[in-house]
N, C-alpha and C positions, 0 to 999 in steps of 0.2 A: 479633791485635787487642788481646787482653787485656792483654799484655805492654807494648804501645804505649800503654796508657791512652787507646784508643779508644773511650770509654764512651758516647758520645753519638751520636744520630742526625746523619748527615753526616760524621762523622769518617772520614777515608779514608786507608788505608795500601797501600803495595806492597812486598811482599817478594820481593827478587830473588836466587834461589838457583839450583837446577837450571833452574827456569822462573820466569816473573814472575806473582805472583799479586796481583791488584787487589781490594781488598776495601772495602766501604762499610758502614758501621752503618746500617741500615734500622728500628732501634729495635724496636717491638713488631708491625711489619708484614712480610709476606713479599712480597718482590718477585718479579713474575711477569714474566718476560723475553720479548722479542720477537726478540732477536738472539742469545741464547746464554749470557747472563750466568745463574748458577745460584744458588738461595737457599741459605743454610747456617744452623744454628744457631750463633750465636758463644757463648753460654755461657747457663746458667740458674742464678740465686741466689735460691733462696726460690721465690716466684711470679714472680720477675723474669725474663722469657725475652726474650733479644736475638737479633734475626736480622740476617743480613749478606747482601750480594749480592756474588758474586764472578765476576770474568772472568780468564782466564789466557792466557798464552803459554808454550808447553811448552819452547821451547828458548832459554834464555838462558846459564847458566852452563855447560851442556853444550856448547854451542857453542863458548864460549870454551875449555873442556877439550879439544875436538876440535882447535881450532887450535893449541893447546898441543903436542898429541901430533903434530902435522904440522911442528912446530920453526918455528913462525912467530915465537915468543918463547920464553923460558926460564921464566918465571913470570907468573903474572897481574898482579902488580903493576907489570910493565912496560908494559902495555898502554895505559893512561892517559898515560904520558908518549909512547908512540908515536904515539897520536892527536892529542896536541897539537903534536907536531913539524911537523904540517902545517896548512895553511889549509883543506884540505877532502880528500876521499877521492879526488881526481884522476878522478871520474866513476865509481869503481867502486861496485857495490852488491850488497849480500849479503842474501840471503833466508833466514832461519833457521827452517827446516821440517823437521828431521830427523823431527819426529812430526807433520807437516801444519801447518796455520795454524788457529788457533782464531779466536774472535771478533775481529772483526766479520767476518773473511773466511770461517770455516768451510769450509775444504777439506782433508779429511783426505789427499787425494791430491795436494797441492802438494809439490814438491820443493826441497831446499836448492840454492842456487845462488850463484854469483858472475858478475856480469855488468859489462860496462864495462871489462874487462882490456886494457890496452895493454902495448906493449913497453916502456913507461917505467913501469909498476906496479910498486911495491916492498912489502916485507913490510909497511912502516908503512900503506900505502894499505888494503891487506887488512885489517889489523887496525882501522884507523879504520872501514873500511865495516862490520865486525862490530859495532863498538860503536854505530854510528849506527843500524843496524837494530834493536838493543834500545831504543833511545830512541825510534825511529818506532813500533815495537810498544807501547812504553808511552802514546805520545800516543794511538795508536788505542784502547787499553784504558780511558784515562782519559776520552776523549772519549765512549766508547760508554757508560759509566757516568753521566757528567755529562749525556747528552741523554735516557738511558732512565730513571734512577733519579729519582723525584720528591722528591728530598730535597736541600736546598740543602748543598753542600760546606762543612765548616768549616775543616779544615787538612788537609795531607797530610804523612804521615811514611813514611820508608823503613827497612828493614832486609833482612836477608840478606847473604851473601858479596859479590854484585856491587854491593850500596850502597857498599861501599869503593872503588869505581872513580869517581874524581871527574870524569872525562870524561862518563860515563853519567849521573850525577846531575846535573851541571851543564847537559848538553844537555836532559836530560829537564825540568828546571825550565824552561829556556827555551821548549821546544817547548808545554808546558801552560800556561805563563805564570802559574806558581805557586811560592810559597815551599815548599821541601822540607825537612823536619827529619829528620836521621839521628842516631839515638842512640848513646851509648858503646857499649853492649852490642848487637849486631846479631843474636844468637840470640833472637829473641822468642819463640819456642814454648816454650822451657824456662822463659823469665821468666815468660810468662803462665800457666803451670801452676802455679808457685811462688806467683804472686800468689793465684790461685783457692785453693789450698791453704791458703795463709797465712790468707785471709779465714774459710776453712771453719772453722779451729781458734781463730780469735780472735788470732792472732798481729798481725794488722793490723786496725784497728776498721772502715775503710770505704775507699772508692776515692779519696778526697781525699788520705789518707794515701799510697797507691800513687803519686798523681800526683808528689807531692814526691820519690820514689825515682828517678823516671825521669830520666836525665841526657842532654842534647843534647850531641852531639860537633860536628857540623857543621850550619849552615843554609845551603842553597843558594837564592839568590835569582836571579830571570830577570836575565841580563845582555843578552841579545840578545831582540829581538822575534821572535815566532813566524813574521812575513813573510819574515826573513831565511833561514829554512831551506826556503822553498816550492820553490825549484828542486830542491834535494837529496831532498826529500820526495815531489816529483812523479817525479823519475827512479826513485826506490826504488819508487813505487807502480807504476810500470809494469813495473819487474822482478818485482814480486810477481804481477802479471797475467799475465807470460810464464812463471811457475813453477806456475801452477794446473793443476789436472786431469792433472798429467804422468804420474803412474803409471797412471791410467786410460786414457791414450792409448797406452801401452806395452802393457797388458793386452790391448787390442784387436789 
């Protein structure tokens, strides 16, 4: 958050690495969640203590790595092109639940699954379904934060390795109907630590100076209305429902 210069209440960012982590700056107030968001201390500078509310989906980059290990593609850079080569996933849905499903579903016993596979399903359909599932989870997390946290959203920024995937970024922008800003440097944890250290020793004088250092790489603006994804998301939601409580059923 600090590396993304999300210094003010309502500033929002998503980090998509192994998992997806959505954070909103809640200022000096600790958010008490009803659905599974958890409060974090963002940073403390002098007497200035800033809190965040965070929600996460555990299986993002690791799901992509799993698919790569199965030889669905050679490298992750291919996946966006594979997804864009199709108009849709051909009815295939993927539920990313190697570690269960976190908010707003909150089922640790949900299973990972592909559904809707037919004899005409190709690798490209499987890959597109996987990338769509990441975007659908992003929509769920964003809407949970928007609905539950009583802080108006200012802007949305994205980082992490999966933020380099144009398909996921554009679809997420469409689904949440918000512009998303991706920076040139996507490893924001390191940059945030450097910013805080630099402020502490006087290398930089204030946060306004830090804002000038952040460079935007790509800005993703909504190109489709969220309504255009309703059928795909409805089918994916059905797939999620059929994946719930799977392991508890087996244990019985």
